C-alpha positions as CSV (number, residue, x, y, z in Angstrom):
1,M,-0.1,0.1,0.0
2,I,2.8,2.5,0.9
3,D,4.4,2.0,-2.6
4,R,1.0,2.9,-4.3
5,L,0.3,5.8,-2.0
6,Q,3.8,7.2,-2.9
7,A,3.2,6.6,-6.7
8,H,-0.3,8.2,-6.3
9,Y,1.1,11.4,-4.8
10,G,4.5,11.4,-6.7
11,F,6.5,11.1,-3.5
12,T,10.3,10.2,-3.9
13,R,10.0,9.1,-0.2
14,M,7.3,8.9,2.4
15,P,7.0,12.2,4.3
16,F,6.6,12.8,8.0
17,G,9.1,10.2,8.8
18,R,11.6,10.2,11.7
19,D,14.8,9.2,9.8
20,L,15.8,12.8,8.9
21,A,19.4,14.0,9.0
22,P,19.8,17.1,11.3
23,G,20.3,19.3,8.3
24,M,16.9,18.3,7.0
25,L,15.0,19.2,10.1
26,H,12.3,21.9,9.9
27,R,13.6,24.8,12.1
28,H,10.4,26.3,13.6
29,G,10.7,29.0,16.3
30,S,10.7,26.7,19.5
31,H,13.0,24.4,17.8
32,A,15.5,26.9,16.8
33,E,15.4,28.6,20.3
34,A,15.9,25.2,22.0
35,V,18.9,24.6,19.7
36,A,20.5,27.9,20.3
37,R,19.9,27.5,24.2
38,I,21.5,24.0,24.2
39,S,24.4,25.1,22.3
40,W,25.0,28.0,24.8
41,C,24.5,25.3,27.7
42,V,27.4,23.3,26.1
43,E,29.6,26.2,25.5
44,Q,29.3,27.5,29.1
45,R,29.4,24.1,30.5
46,V,26.4,24.5,32.7
47,L,23.6,22.3,34.0
48,G,20.5,22.9,31.7
49,V,16.9,21.6,31.9
50,V,14.8,21.4,28.7
51,T,11.2,20.3,29.1
52,G,8.2,20.0,27.0
53,E,5.0,18.0,26.4
54,V,5.2,14.5,24.8
55,G,6.0,15.0,21.1
56,A,7.2,18.6,21.5
57,G,10.5,17.9,19.6
58,K,12.8,17.9,22.7
59,T,14.8,14.9,21.5
60,V,15.0,16.4,17.9
61,A,16.3,19.7,19.1
62,V,19.0,18.1,21.3
63,R,19.9,16.0,18.3
64,A,20.4,18.9,16.1
65,A,22.4,20.8,18.6
66,L,24.6,17.9,19.3
67,A,25.1,17.3,15.5
68,A,26.5,21.0,15.3
69,L,29.2,20.4,17.9
70,D,32.9,20.0,17.0
71,Q,33.3,16.5,17.5
72,V,37.0,16.7,18.2
73,R,36.4,19.0,21.1
74,H,33.4,17.4,22.7
75,T,32.6,13.9,24.1
76,I,29.0,13.3,24.0
77,I,27.5,10.8,26.6
78,C,23.7,10.2,25.9
79,L,21.6,8.2,28.4
80,G,18.2,7.3,27.2
81,N,17.1,5.2,30.0
82,P,17.4,7.0,33.5
83,T,15.8,4.2,35.2
84,T,19.1,2.4,35.7
85,G,19.6,4.0,39.3
86,A,22.2,6.4,40.5
87,R,24.9,3.8,40.1
88,G,23.7,3.2,36.4
89,I,24.4,7.0,35.4
90,H,27.9,7.1,37.1
91,H,28.7,3.6,35.7
92,A,27.7,4.9,32.2
93,I,29.8,7.9,32.6
94,V,33.1,6.1,33.5
95,T,32.4,3.6,30.7
96,A,31.9,6.2,28.1
97,L,35.3,7.9,29.1
98,G,37.3,4.7,28.8
99,G,37.4,3.7,32.5
100,V,36.5,0.6,34.3
101,P,33.6,1.4,36.8
102,H,34.3,0.5,40.4
103,P,31.8,-1.9,42.0
104,H,31.4,0.1,45.1
105,M,29.3,3.3,44.8
106,A,31.4,5.2,47.4
107,I,34.3,5.0,44.9
108,L,32.3,5.0,41.8
109,V,30.9,8.6,42.4
110,P,34.3,10.3,42.7
111,Q,35.6,8.0,39.9
112,A,32.9,9.4,37.6
113,A,33.6,13.1,38.7
114,E,37.4,12.5,38.0
115,A,36.8,11.0,34.7
116,L,34.8,14.1,33.5
117,A,37.5,16.5,34.9
118,T,40.3,14.4,33.2
119,E,38.5,14.4,29.9
120,H,38.5,18.1,29.9
121,A,41.8,19.0,31.5
122,E,44.1,16.3,29.9
123,R,42.4,15.6,26.6
124,G,41.0,19.0,25.8
125,R,37.5,17.6,25.3
126,T,34.4,18.9,27.0
127,P,32.1,16.1,28.2
128,V,28.4,16.7,27.3
129,L,26.1,14.5,29.5
130,V,22.7,14.3,28.2
131,I,19.9,12.5,30.1
132,D,16.8,12.0,28.2
133,E,13.4,11.1,29.9
134,A,14.7,13.0,32.8
135,H,11.4,13.3,34.6
136,L,11.9,9.6,35.4
137,L,15.0,10.4,37.6
138,T,14.7,9.5,41.2
139,H,15.5,12.0,44.0
140,N,18.8,10.1,44.6
141,Q,19.7,10.3,40.9
142,L,19.1,14.0,40.8
143,E,21.2,14.4,44.0
144,G,24.0,12.3,42.4
145,I,23.9,14.7,39.3
146,R,24.3,17.7,41.6
147,M,27.2,16.1,43.3
148,L,28.9,15.7,40.0
149,T,28.7,19.6,39.4
150,N,30.5,20.2,42.8
151,H,33.9,20.7,41.2
152,D,36.8,23.0,42.1
153,L,34.6,24.8,44.8
154,D,32.2,25.8,42.2
155,R,34.6,28.1,40.4
156,W,34.1,26.2,37.0
157,S,32.7,23.0,35.7
158,P,34.7,20.5,33.3
159,F,31.4,19.3,31.6
160,A,27.9,20.4,30.4
161,C,24.9,18.4,31.6
162,L,21.4,18.5,30.1
163,L,18.3,17.1,31.6
164,V,15.4,16.6,29.0
165,G,12.0,15.6,30.0
166,Q,8.3,16.3,30.5
167,P,6.9,19.2,32.4
168,T,7.0,17.3,35.6
169,L,10.8,17.5,35.8
170,R,10.6,21.3,36.1
171,R,8.0,21.0,38.9
172,R,10.0,18.3,40.7
173,I,13.2,20.4,40.7
174,K,11.2,23.2,42.3
175,L,10.5,21.0,45.4
176,G,12.3,22.3,48.5
177,V,14.3,19.1,48.8
178,L,16.0,19.7,45.6
179,A,16.8,23.4,46.3
180,A,20.5,22.9,46.0
181,L,20.1,21.3,42.5
182,D,17.6,24.1,41.4
183,Q,20.2,26.8,42.3
184,R,22.8,25.2,40.0
185,I,20.6,25.2,37.0
186,G,22.2,27.7,34.3
187,L,19.6,27.0,31.5
188,R,15.8,26.5,31.5
189,Y,13.7,26.3,28.4
190,T,10.3,24.9,28.0
191,M,9.5,24.0,24.4
192,S,6.0,25.0,23.0
193,G,3.9,23.9,20.1
194,M,4.1,25.6,16.8
195,T,1.8,28.4,15.7
196,G,-0.7,27.8,13.0
197,D,1.5,29.3,10.3
198,E,4.4,27.1,11.6
199,T,2.3,24.0,11.2
200,T,1.5,24.9,7.7
201,A,5.1,25.5,6.9
202,Y,6.1,22.3,8.7
203,L,3.8,20.3,6.5
204,R,5.0,21.9,3.3
205,H,8.7,21.4,4.4
206,H,8.1,17.7,4.8
207,L,6.2,17.5,1.5
208,R,9.1,19.2,-0.3
209,L,11.5,16.7,1.2
210,A,9.3,13.9,-0.3
211,G,9.4,15.4,-3.8
212,R,6.2,17.7,-3.6
213,D,6.7,21.5,-4.0
214,D,2.9,22.3,-4.2
215,P,0.6,22.5,-1.2
216,L,-0.8,18.9,-1.1
217,F,-2.9,19.7,2.1
218,S,-5.8,22.1,1.8
219,D,-5.7,25.2,4.0
220,D,-8.9,23.7,6.0
221,A,-7.0,20.4,6.3
222,A,-3.6,22.2,7.8
223,T,-5.9,24.1,10.1
224,A,-7.6,21.0,11.4
225,I,-4.2,19.2,11.8
226,H,-3.0,22.2,13.7
227,Q,-5.8,22.4,16.2
228,A,-5.8,18.6,16.8
229,S,-2.1,18.3,17.4
230,R,-1.7,21.7,19.4
231,G,1.3,22.3,17.1
232,Y,3.4,19.4,18.4
233,P,5.6,17.8,15.7
234,R,5.0,14.1,16.5
235,A,1.1,14.6,16.6
236,I,1.4,16.5,13.4
237,N,3.3,13.6,11.8
238,N,0.8,11.1,12.9
239,L,-2.2,12.9,11.8
240,A,-0.6,13.9,8.4
241,I,0.2,10.3,7.6
242,Q,-3.4,9.2,8.5
243,A,-4.9,12.0,6.4
244,L,-2.8,11.0,3.4
245,I,-3.9,7.4,3.8
246,A,-7.6,8.5,4.1
247,A,-7.3,10.7,1.0
248,F,-5.6,8.0,-1.0
249,A,-8.2,5.6,-0.2
250,D,-10.8,7.9,-1.6
251,D,-8.6,8.5,-4.7
252,K,-8.4,12.2,-4.0
253,A,-5.7,14.4,-5.5
254,I,-5.2,16.6,-2.4
255,V,-5.9,16.0,1.4
256,D,-8.9,18.0,2.1
257,E,-10.7,18.7,5.3
258,S,-13.0,15.7,5.3
259,S,-10.1,13.3,4.9
260,T,-8.3,15.1,7.7
261,R,-11.2,15.0,10.0
262,A,-11.7,11.2,9.3
263,A,-7.9,10.8,10.3
264,I,-8.3,12.8,13.5
265,S,-11.2,10.7,14.4
266,E,-9.3,7.5,13.8
267,V,-6.1,8.7,15.8
268,T,-8.0,10.1,18.8
269,A,-10.6,7.4,19.1
270,E,-10.5,5.8,22.5
């Protein structure tokens, strides 16, 4: 079916996919702002927190920012599963920097801190620790991250750390018990959804990548997708694909409002 749909609409590839190179990403306002702030966070070697609703494009923005870094001057450590416990985070840091993690936590913590400092001081590379799904971090894990930032009496930090997660992360950090961590955060940014015009531009951008330079979605269809998705990229992708399938099933040359409404009903049905 996918091959027939591509042929029907003259696509050279399926649009709205996730396998895009960083240079092919659509740089709407919130995305561009997030990339700029993440880049600043890395340059200043501070602790940053980037939050947003599910599907807001947080991971995509992080990927774009990291891709733009000088790979010779930076060592990127990405942790996509924070449920490994405090030991798991420190274990991953030591392993990524070429060390052998010590089995005892009391030694592993300073070992991880020393590995970060050595990477910067002796190898001239800035470690960049990125923890995705950071809203799942426990209190002990967050405290462990704070302890890693206790370097040289707070005069400077040898690494940058980025916590990426849902809005609950921001609220948790504001709790009194995490006041010390809250005070160390040098960057805070919350990603918002796209505007209506940005959603339309996003649709056209992905269609151009697939070989269509004309507006395949009607204005009413684009508006319906924007309203249903609240401007969040992942939801836009899902709705746009389903709307394309609905229009193809009815042998339509464009994706109109009726096909889009049918797709929205299908995607949002409980």
